[in-house]
N, C-alpha and C positions, 0 to 999 in steps of 0.2 A: 653644813655651812649656813649662816644667816647673815643678813645684811641689815644695818640700822643707820639712819640719817639723824644727826644731832648737831645743832649749832654750827652749820657749814662744814661739818666733818662727817664722814661716814665710816662706819665700823663694820668689819667683815669678821665673823667668828667661825672657826674651825674646830670641831670636837671629835674625839674618837672614843669609842667604847668597845674594845676588843677583849673578849673573855681571856683572862690569864695574863693580860698585858697592861701596863700602866696606862691610865687615861691621859690624854693630852688635850689642852685648850690652848688655842691661839686666838688673840684678838689683835687685828691689825686696824690701827686708826689711820685713815687716809685724810689728807687735807690738800686743797689745790695749791696752797702756798707754803707747804712745810713737807719735810721728809716723813715717810711712813714711820709710825711708832709701833713697836712689836712687844706685846705682853704675852708671855709664854708661861704656861703652868703645867706641871706634871704631877700625877698622883702616885702614891706607893703602890697602887694595884689593889685589886680586890675590893674596890669601892671605898677605900679608906680615905682619910683627909688628903686634900690636895695641897701640895707645897708650892706656893708662888716663887717663881724665879725672878731675878731682877729683869726689868725692861731691857730689851736687847737693842742695840744700834743697828742700822741697816747693814753695816759690815759683819756684824756678828750673826745677823739673820741669814746672811748669804752662806754661812758654813754649818748652821744648825739644821739638821733634817727634821722632817715632821713624820711622826708614826712609823719610824724605821723604813721609810720610803726613799725614793730617789729625789722627792720634792724637798727643797730647802724652804725655810720660812719666807725668804726673799722671793722665791718663785711664786709662792701663793700671794705675796703682796704686789706682784708685778713691779718690783723695785726698779728695773731697768727703765721704766717710763719716767723716772725721776732723774735720771742721768742728764746733765746739762747739754749734751750733744746729741741731738736727733736729726736725722737726715731722711728725706723722702728719696728713695732710689729709683723707683719705677712703678708703673701699674702692671700687674700681672694676673693671670688666672691661677688659682690655687684651689684644689678640692672643689671644682666646678663653680667657683665664686670669683667675681672680679674684685681684685684687692689692691690695696696700696701697699708697697713694700717699704717698711720703715726700719732703718738701721739705728740702733741706740749704742752709743759708744761710752764705756766706763772710763772716766778720766784718769782713774788710778787703780788699775786691776792688780790685786794682790794675789798670791798663790791660793787657790781655792775659789776665787771669785771669777766672774765672767769679764772678758775684756770687751765684748760686744754681743748684742742680741739682734738678730734679724727677724722681723715680724711681718706676717701677711695679715692685713686688717681688711675685713669685708667692707666694701665701700657702702653697701646698703645698711648692714646692721651696726657697723662701727665696732664689731667684735673681732678679736684675733681668731684666725682660722688655722694658723700654723706659726711655729716659731723655732728658730735654731740659736742655741746659745754656744759661744765659743769660750774656751778656757783663757787663762792669763797669757798663754803662748800662742793664742790665735787658732787653735785646733778645735774642730767641731766637738763638743762635749754632750749636749743634750738636745733633743728634739721633742717639742711639745705639740700635741694635736688635741684640740677640744673634741669631745664625743657627745653626741646626742643633744645638740643645740636645738631648741624649739621655741617658737613664739607662743607665749602663754599670756592671756589677757592683754595683748598688745605690747608685751615686753619680752625680749629675748632672755631665755634662761639656759644655763649651762648645766647639764646633768652629770657629766663626766669629763676627765681629762687623761690622756695617755701621755706618758713621759718616757722616752727611750734614751738611755744613757749609752752613747755611742762609743765611749772609751772602756766601759766595763762590760757592755753587753746585757745589762740588766734593764728591766722594764717595770714600770709602775702605773697602775690605773687607779685613779681616785674618782669615787662616785659621791655626788652631793644628794643629800635627802632634803630637798627644799620643801617638801610637804610638811615638815615639822617646824617651819619657820613662822 
């Protein structure tokens, strides 16, 4: 994962390189005043040329998985923070941190998309410490837990993320190699 800031927008890039599997690149363009933009690219594998896929809408990003994992592209883009309805529910301790509990509500949940996401945001660092995503029927679908968060050079950095799919019983851990940024 890498992060770049350019002209009031910031780009986050996720790349994979698993032997024997197609390489994937995802670039998410974030803007304070516009929806996320998702540019996704997949190679044929074996280090061959990469085939660019069309840019994806946030709705398409919600159903496209990254690197055969439980993470959707929209999960990596924190798409739920762009939904128009955000409510502060309470302040609560979570994972030994004082947090604000934020509920994000999807105005038009489609099958395969989340209807709402409840996030615990650390009051000090302003970083999420836990989140629960609910399916379009309102049932708990996924739980997200950042792992190995450290303050480096005065900035909080996330080293990994655990995602548990409560409906399928599967689990995915993604690790970020920020040393290559």
